[in-house]
C-alpha positions in Angstrom: -14.2 20.1 -31.9 -13.7 22.6 -29.0 -11.0 22.4 -26.6 -13.6 22.2 -23.5 -14.9 19.4 -25.1 -12.2 17.6 -25.4 -11.0 18.0 -21.9 -14.5 16.8 -20.9 -14.3 13.6 -22.8 -14.5 10.8 -22.4 -17.3 11.1 -19.4 -18.7 14.7 -19.8 -16.7 15.2 -16.6 -13.6 17.9 -17.1 -10.4 16.2 -16.9 -9.3 19.0 -14.9 -11.9 18.4 -12.4 -11.1 14.4 -12.1 -7.0 15.1 -12.1 -7.3 17.6 -9.1 -9.4 15.2 -7.0 -7.0 12.0 -8.0 -3.7 14.6 -7.5 -5.2 15.1 -4.1 -5.7 11.7 -3.2 -2.6 10.5 -4.6 -0.5 12.6 -2.5 -2.2 11.9 0.9 -1.7 8.2 -0.1 2.0 8.5 -1.0 2.3 10.3 3.0 1.0 7.3 4.4 3.3 4.7 2.2 6.2 7.0 3.1 5.0 6.9 6.8 5.1 3.1 6.9 9.0 3.0 6.3 9.8 5.6 8.8 11.4 2.9 10.9 12.8 -0.3 8.7 15.6 1.8 6.8 16.7 3.2 10.1 16.7 -0.3 11.9 20.9 -0.3 12.0 20.7 2.7 14.0 17.6 1.5 16.3 19.5 -1.9 16.8 22.5 -0.2 18.7 20.5 3.1 20.1 17.9 0.4 22.1 20.2 -2.5 22.3 17.6 -4.8 20.6 17.5 -7.4 17.5 15.7 -7.4 14.4 13.0 -10.0 16.2 12.5 -7.2 18.8 12.5 -4.3 16.4 10.2 -6.5 14.0 7.8 -6.9 17.1 7.4 -2.9 16.7 6.3 -2.8 13.3 4.0 -6.1 14.1 2.5 -3.5 16.4 2.1 -1.0 13.9 0.0 -3.1 11.1 -1.9 -5.0 13.8 -3.2 -1.5 14.8 -3.4 -0.2 11.4 -5.5 -3.5 10.6 -7.9 -2.7 13.5 -8.6 0.7 12.5 -8.6 -0.1 9.2 -11.6 -2.2 9.1 -13.1 0.3 12.0 -12.6 3.4 9.6 -14.3 2.5 6.6 -18.0 2.0 8.8 -16.7 5.7 9.8 -16.1 6.8 6.5 -19.7 5.5 5.4 -21.5 7.3 8.2 -19.6 10.6 8.7 -17.6 11.0 5.5 -13.9 10.7 4.5 -12.5 14.2 4.7 -12.6 14.5 8.5 -11.1 10.9 8.9 -8.3 12.0 6.0 -7.4 15.1 8.4 -6.9 12.9 11.3 -5.0 10.2 10.0 -2.7 12.9 9.0 -2.3 14.4 12.3 -1.5 11.4 14.1 0.9 10.2 11.4 3.1 13.5 12.1 2.7 13.1 16.0 4.1 9.8 15.5 6.9 10.5 13.9 7.7 13.1 16.2 7.1 11.0 19.1 9.6 8.3 17.7 12.3 10.8 17.4 12.2 11.6 20.8 11.7 8.0 21.9 14.5 7.2 25.1 13.2 3.4 25.2 12.0 0.7 23.6 8.7 1.0 25.3 8.1 4.4 23.8 9.4 3.3 20.6 6.4 0.8 20.7 3.6 3.0 22.1 4.5 5.8 19.4 4.3 3.1 16.9 0.9 2.2 18.0 0.2 5.9 17.4 1.4 5.6 14.0 -1.1 2.7 13.0 -3.8 4.4 14.0 -3.5 7.1 12.0 -2.3 4.8 8.9 -5.3 2.6 9.1 -8.1 5.5 7.8 -6.8 5.7 4.3 -7.5 3.0 2.5 -11.2 3.1 3.2 -10.8 6.7 2.5 -9.1 7.0 -0.8 -11.3 4.2 -2.3 -14.2 6.0 -0.9 -13.4 9.3 -2.5 -12.2 7.7 -6.0 -15.4 5.6 -6.5 -17.5 8.3 -5.7 -15.9 11.3 -6.8 -13.9 10.0 -10.3 -16.0 9.2 -13.2 -16.1 5.9 -14.0 -14.6 6.1 -17.5 -11.4 7.3 -15.6 -11.2 5.1 -12.8 -8.6 2.4 -13.8 -6.1 5.5 -14.1 -7.2 6.7 -10.8 -6.3 3.4 -9.3 -2.9 3.4 -11.4 -1.8 6.5 -10.1 -3.1 5.8 -6.5 -0.7 2.6 -6.6 2.3 4.4 -8.0 2.1 7.1 -5.6 2.2 4.3 -2.8 4.9 3.1 -4.3 6.5 6.4 -4.8 5.7 7.0 -0.9 7.8 3.8 -0.2 10.7 4.5 -2.7 11.3 7.9 -1.3 11.2 6.8 2.5 14.5 4.6 2.8 16.3 7.2 0.5 15.5 10.1 2.8 15.5 8.8 6.0 18.6 6.9 5.3 20.4 10.2 3.9 19.0 12.4 6.8 20.4 9.8 9.5 23.7 9.8 7.6 24.0 13.4 7.4 22.4 14.0 10.7 21.2 11.3 12.9 18.3 8.8 13.0 15.9 11.3 15.3 16.6 13.9 12.8 15.3 11.5 9.7 12.4 11.0 11.7 11.5 14.6 12.5 11.6 15.1 8.9 9.1 12.2 8.6 6.6 14.1 10.9 7.3 17.5 8.8 6.2 15.8 5.8 2.8 14.5 7.4 1.9 17.4 8.7 2.4 19.7 5.4 0.4 17.2 3.6 -2.3 18.0 6.7 -2.1 21.6 5.6 -2.5 21.0 2.1 -5.6 18.9 2.4 -6.8 21.3 4.6 -6.7 24.4 2.4 -8.3 22.2 -0.5 -10.8 20.8 1.5 -14.1 21.8 -0.7 -12.5 19.4 -3.6 -12.7 16.3 -0.9 -15.7 17.1 0.9 -18.5 14.5 0.1 -21.9 13.8 1.9 -22.0 10.9 4.1 -23.2 7.8 2.8 -23.7 9.6 -0.8 -24.7 7.0 -3.3 -22.7 6.4 -6.8 -23.8 8.0 -9.4 -26.2 6.0 -11.9 -24.2 3.9 -14.1 -21.1 3.7 -12.0 -19.3 0.5 -11.3 -20.1 -1.4 -8.4 -23.7 0.2 -8.3 -25.0 -2.9 -6.7 -26.8 -3.7 -3.7 -26.9 -6.7 -1.2 -29.2 -7.5 1.7 -28.3 -7.7 5.1 -27.8 -4.5 6.6 -24.2 -2.7 7.5 -22.9 -6.0 7.9 -24.2 -7.9 4.4 -21.4 -7.3 2.5 -19.8 -9.9 4.8 -21.6 -12.9 3.4 -19.7 -12.2 0.0 -17.1 -14.8 -0.4 -15.0 -12.7 -3.0 -15.0 -10.0 -0.1 -13.0 -12.9 1.7 -11.1 -14.0 -1.1 -9.6 -10.7 -1.9 -8.9 -10.5 2.2 -6.5 -13.4 1.5 -5.0 -12.2 -1.5 -4.2 -8.8 0.3 -3.1 -10.8 3.3 -0.4 -12.8 1.0 0.6 -9.3 -0.8 1.3 -7.5 2.7 3.4 -10.6 3.7 5.4 -10.5 0.3 5.8 -6.7 0.7 6.8 -6.6 4.4 9.5 -9.2 3.5 10.8 -6.8 0.3 10.5 -3.8 2.4 12.3 -4.9 5.7 14.4 -7.8 5.2 15.3 -8.9 1.7 17.7 -6.1 0.7 19.8 -7.2 3.9 19.3 -10.8 3.2 20.3 -10.2 -0.5 23.3 -8.1 0.5 24.6 -11.0 2.7 23.9 -13.5 -0.1 25.8 -11.7 -2.6 28.0 -9.4 -1.2 26.2 -6.7 -2.2 28.2 -2.9 -0.8 26.3 -1.4 2.2 25.9 1.7 0.2 23.5 -0.3 -2.3 21.2 -1.5 -0.2 18.8 1.0 0.5 19.3 1.6 -3.5 17.4 -2.1 -4.2 14.5 -1.4 -1.9 14.3 2.3 -4.1 14.7 0.7 -7.2 12.2 -1.7 -6.4 9.4 0.9 -5.5 10.4 3.1 -8.2 10.1 0.1 -10.7 6.8 -0.4 -9.2 5.5 2.2 -9.8 6.4 2.6 -13.4 4.6 -0.8 -13.4 1.6 0.9 -12.0 1.4 3.4 -14.4 1.7 0.7 -17.3 -1.1 -1.4 -15.5 -3.5 1.3 -15.7 -3.7 0.8 -19.5 -4.0 -3.2 -18.8 -6.8 -2.4 -16.0 -8.9 -0.9 -18.8 -10.9 -4.2 -19.4 -11.6 -5.7 -16.2 -12.2 -9.1 -17.6 -8.8 -9.7 -17.9 -7.8 -8.3 -13.9 -7.2 -12.0 -12.4 -4.9 -12.9 -15.4 -2.9 -9.8 -15.3 -2.3 -10.5 -11.4 -1.6 -14.1 -11.8 1.4 -13.2 -14.8 2.4 -10.4 -13.2 3.4 -12.2 -10.0 4.7 -15.5 -11.6 7.3 -13.5 -12.9 8.0 -11.8 -9.9 8.4 -15.3 -8.0 10.9 -16.5 -11.2 13.2 -12.9 -10.2 13.7 -14.1 -6.7 14.2 -17.8 -7.5 16.8 -16.2 -9.1 18.1 -14.2 -6.6 17.8 -16.8 -3.9 19.7 -19.4 -5.7 21.6 -18.3 -8.6 25.4 -16.7 -8.0 25.1 -12.8 -8.9 27.3 -10.1 -9.1 26.8 -7.4 -6.7 25.4 -4.7 -9.4 23.0 -7.4 -11.0 21.1 -7.3 -7.2 19.4 -4.2 -7.7 18.7 -4.6 -11.3 16.6 -7.8 -10.5 15.0 -5.6 -7.5 14.0 -3.6 -10.2 12.5 -6.2 -12.3 10.4 -7.7 -9.7 9.0 -4.4 -8.9 7.8 -3.5 -12.3 6.4 -6.9 -12.2 4.4 -6.2 -9.1 3.4 -2.9 -10.2 1.8 -4.2 -13.3 -0.9 -6.2 -11.3 -1.5 -2.8 -9.1 -4.4 -1.4 -10.9 -6.2 -4.7 -12.2 -5.5 -5.8 -8.6 -7.6 -2.5 -7.4 -10.5 -3.5 -10.3 -11.0 -6.7 -8.8 -12.0 -5.4 -5.1 -14.2 -3.0 -7.2 -15.9 -5.9 -8.1 -16.6 -6.9 -5.0 -18.1 -3.6 -3.7 -21.7 -2.9 -3.2 -23.4 0.3 -3.4 -22.8 2.4 -0.1 -20.6 0.3 1.8 -16.8 1.2 -0.5 -15.4 2.5 3.1 -16.6 -1.1 5.0 -15.3 -3.3 2.1 -11.7 -1.3 1.5 -11.7 -1.5 5.0 -12.0 -5.2 5.8 -10.1 -6.1 2.4 -7.4 -3.6 3.0 -7.2 -5.0 6.6 -5.8 -8.1 5.2 -2.3 -6.0 4.3 -2.1 -4.8 8.1 -2.6 -8.2 9.3 0.3 -9.6 6.6 2.7 -6.8 7.5 2.1 -7.6 10.9 2.7 -11.3 10.8 5.5 -11.7 8.4 8.2 -10.0 10.8 7.4 -12.7 13.1 8.5 -15.2 10.8 11.1 -13.7 8.6 12.6 -11.7 11.4 14.1 -14.7 13.4 15.4 -16.2 10.0 17.3 -13.1 9.6 18.9 -13.3 13.1 19.8 -16.8 12.5 21.5 -16.1 9.3 19.1 -18.2 7.2 19.2 -15.5 4.3 18.4 -17.9 1.6 15.7 -19.1 3.6 14.1 -15.7 3.7 14.4 -15.1 -0.5 12.7 -19.1 -0.6 10.2 -17.8 1.4 9.3 -15.0 -0.8 8.9 -17.0 -3.5 6.8 -19.3 -1.7 4.4 -16.7 -0.7 4.3 -14.7 -4.7 3.2 -18.7 -5.8 0.8 -18.5 -3.1 -0.8 -15.4 -4.3 -1.0 -16.8 -7.6 -3.7 -19.3 -6.7 -5.6 -16.4 -4.6 -5.9 -14.3 -7.4 -7.2 -16.9 -9.5 -9.5 -18.1 -7.3 -11.5 -14.8 -7.1 -12.8 -15.5 -10.5 -14.5 -19.2 -9.0 -15.8 -17.1 -5.7 -18.5 -15.2 -8.1 -18.1 -11.3 -7.9 -20.6 -8.4 -7.4 -21.5 -7.6 -11.5 -20.3 -4.2 -12.7 -23.3 -2.7 -14.3 -22.2 -0.9 -18.0 -19.4 -3.7 -18.3 -19.5 -6.0 -20.8 
């Protein structure tokens, strides 16, 4: 067999073509997730700089994710109508602008304003990314595309705490945010230079035989009548609440419970995200069979809940805490690609941007609401309550994932 034929297997589309598209989408997605964690690692500095508590800083993140939610739902319609590339360029531009604005903030009000700008920029990525993946990546490689997409997001989350804290310690918190702006605008330049790879005609239909090649009646809003769309929305809402707790509060709560040295607090979150990325790579192979997607998600989050319960209730040596963060991240990462296939099965033809915009808005709503409940727990010193709340969210998510199967899904053409 020739090398060219080998590189084109199994779909007839050259591996290099798919890999180039997936790489660009993943890199942009990494910047989105990196930008979501510009502020939380800097909370200790921001508390002193603006004379506020965790509740006020949590409200800034609530603003960010509330705006991102609204933009995400709306941008799906824009992507379907005008194509994903201009929307992606606009999102990256706004993220960079917001980071520079946050760095220049001299009041809590300015901090809140630029958090809103960042929310607008962040809201476009999931409708853009999944529209590009579903329409430009060959069907047999979709599972691996979802896997690398999830991994790139986790790598962005893993990089942000280390880079932000490192620059803040060596320079200042303002300098750290300037670095965040440079990262976003550098990615903007890369996407612009590679724009031909990501160009897609507005409203382009999926290829014949592509998963999701099914239509539903009812015009632009007909997909909203699919019960599975709303069940997936609830799943993502709970996922986001979990993520918000892990990112913003769980490391500090674990430090208070188990005497973790301050230097290891950022390592806890980075370990969680890095292991989640590794789990995402392995999860791409589990996602090859879409029929077991719900079971993979349920079992993965059950394991994560057991780890969280151990952190909440057991006496642990400080060095064990980062290890448990890693175990929890690995479990969550394994579920990522299977989660995306669940959404794919709920996506009708030519509504990819709209479905992903609405479903993934659950992520933003969850991340907007969770700080309002867990921030006061932190301020009250109820650190064990933070971890027990995390366990409750993980168990609730398992029930939601299992129920996706029961409400019915859009059938995958060509899937056994």
